[in-house]
C-alpha positions, -999 to +999 in steps of 0.1 A: -292+076-687-275+052-664-240+041-673-235+005-660-202-013-664-199-050-656-165-056-640-158-087-661-155-063-692-127-045-674-110-076-663-109-088-699-093-055-708-065-061-683-075-036-657-077-061-628-041-073-632-027-039-640-043-024-609-023-048-587+008-027-593+002+001-568+033+021-577+028+039-610+056+037-636+057+075-640+049+099-612+032+132-619+055+162-619+051+181-587+057+215-571+070+215-535+052+185-519+025+192-493+032+183-457+027+146-450-001+139-426-008+106-408-036+084-419-057+059-399-079+031-412-107+016-392-135-009-399-170+005-401-189-025-413-180-060-425-158-055-456-159-017-453-133+007-439-128+045-435-094+062-438-090+095-420-062+121-422-043+137-450-073+153-466-109+141-470-120+107-457-116+077-480-141+048-480-128+013-488-148-017-499-132-051-501-152-063-530-150-098-547-125-089-574-106-061-556-109-029-537-133+000-544-122+034-530-141+067-527-117+096-530-079+095-527-065+122-503-042+152-507-018+151-535+017+138-529+037+106-533+040+102-496+003+106-490-005+082-518+020+056-505+006+060-470-029+055-482-019+023-500+000+012-469-031+018-447-052-002-471-026-030-472-031-036-434-066-049-441-064-064-476-039-075-503-065-072-531-057-047-559-075-014-562-097-017-592-117+016-590-117+050-573-148+071-572-145+109-569-171+128-548-161+163-559-132+183-573-115+196-542-078+186-541-080+172-506-103+145-520-089+138-555-053+149-552-039+114-562-062+107-592-032+108-615-012+082-595-041+058-596-047+064-633-010+057-639-015+024-621-043+015-646-071+020-621-105+032-631-111+067-617-147+076-620-163+111-616-191+134-627-189+157-657-192+188-635-162+177-615-141+173-647-152+208-658-140+223-625-107+205-627-102+216-663-108+252-653-082+249-624-057+233-648-062+262-673-053+286-645-023+266-631-022+231-617-050+207-608-054+171-599-059+147-629-094+144-642-111+110-639-106+086-668-143+076-667-170+103-666-208+102-661-235+128-661-262+115-637-259+079-627-233+052-629-231+016-617-202-007-614-215-043-613-194-070-597-201-107-594-213-103-559-226-068-554-225-034-571-216+003-565-240+030-576-229+066-581-254+094-583-252+131-592-284+149-582-281+187-585-253+212-575-249+213-537-215+215-521-201+219-556-214+216-592-201+181-596-210+163-564-213+125-564-230+103-538-216+068-539-239+040-526-229+005-516-262-015-514-243-046-501-232-028-469-260-002-468-234+025-468-232+058-487-200+079-491-211+116-494-179+135-496-183+171-483-221+170-487-217+157-451-192+171-426-186+161-390-175+197-383-181+231-400-190+227-437-173+246-465-198+263-488-179+267-520-200+290-541-171+296-564-171+259-571-208+258-579-223+255-544-260+261-537-274+255-502-309+249-514-295+223-539-274+209-512-304+203-490-323+188-520-294+165-527-294+153-491-331+146-494-324+125-525-297+106-507-320+099-478-342+080-501-314+054-504-315+024-481-284+031-461-275+027-424-241+045-424-229+076-442-192+084-445-187+122-443-160+141-462-145+151-429-150+138-394-136+109-374-167+087-375-194+076-400-229+091-395-261+073-390-294+084-406-304+106-376-270+123-379-276+130-416-310+144-408-295+167-381-269+180-405-296+187-431-315+206-404-284+227-397-280+236-434-316+246-436-313+267-404-282+285-418-299+293-450-331+305-432-310+328-410-290+342-440-323+350-457-337+366-426-306+387-422-307+400-458-344+406-454-338+427-423-314+449-443-280+434-435-254+443-460-231+418-477-200+428-458-217+422-425-237+391-435-215+363-420-211+381-387-248+385-384-256+348-389-256+329-356-238+295-360-224+287-326-255+268-316-250+247-348-215+237-336-199+256-364-170+280-364-157+297-395-119+301-401-107+336-411-103+324-447-136+305-450-155+333-468-135+348-497-154+373-518-167+347-544-183+326-516-197+357-499-211+369-532-228+335-537-243+334-502-255+370-506-273+362-539-288+330-526-300+347-494-319+373-515-293+401-519-297+418-553-262+429-561-229+424-543-219+453-521 
């Protein structure tokens, strides 16, 4: 079922005026704040911007009634204020909605601050489940205040935003956000300008990831905003990234088929020709177990 919300309903409910107040009345309680990182905003198409730094990339659309954001950076009052300040250099319109692409804290860390400012924060059910599990074990970003299962549309007077959850890929709650007006998609970490994070513990599945990219490629877009990277991607870039994911999965399966054990699996998969380089912490046991299983391993070793 497609959830479709006309903006005028929300305006009548007072969301448009309340969203103009960018500083929430009550801040979230916080542990020691994370290091503040610089943020840079740049135009990528008429009315569309991309904010890099301080976590995952944020997409900004200056729509007719206000601003639509995709993701909201690492948690922290300074990171939140810097994001708002960057946006204010290109528009004075209020933020009326924030879409979440997935549950990782570098993308949704300031959900609570936007919710406190009476902004719609929109995300997939699977994302909310991951955040709830994190919160049960300690702390987590706030869950969206509007949830959907498969498809969601926000309809404005001139244009719309469509959000789609296909199947688990980068995580179990991925959302692709499509702006038909600008022919732009915001893909979160389903696309990465560098080395991807394959979060099996968060519900990742490389075959599903590739299938999700295939579904995304059916949309009529010209530019895709990756979760990380300094520039938007064009369709050939998305196809090249998809090919890298397929190559990685094929190589993992071949390594397991040749008798490679789980502990040696990552070292046996060639990735330098893909332009990837794993950090020492990129493959904790939960991720390694997931790759081993998807590549055809029977039991973790």
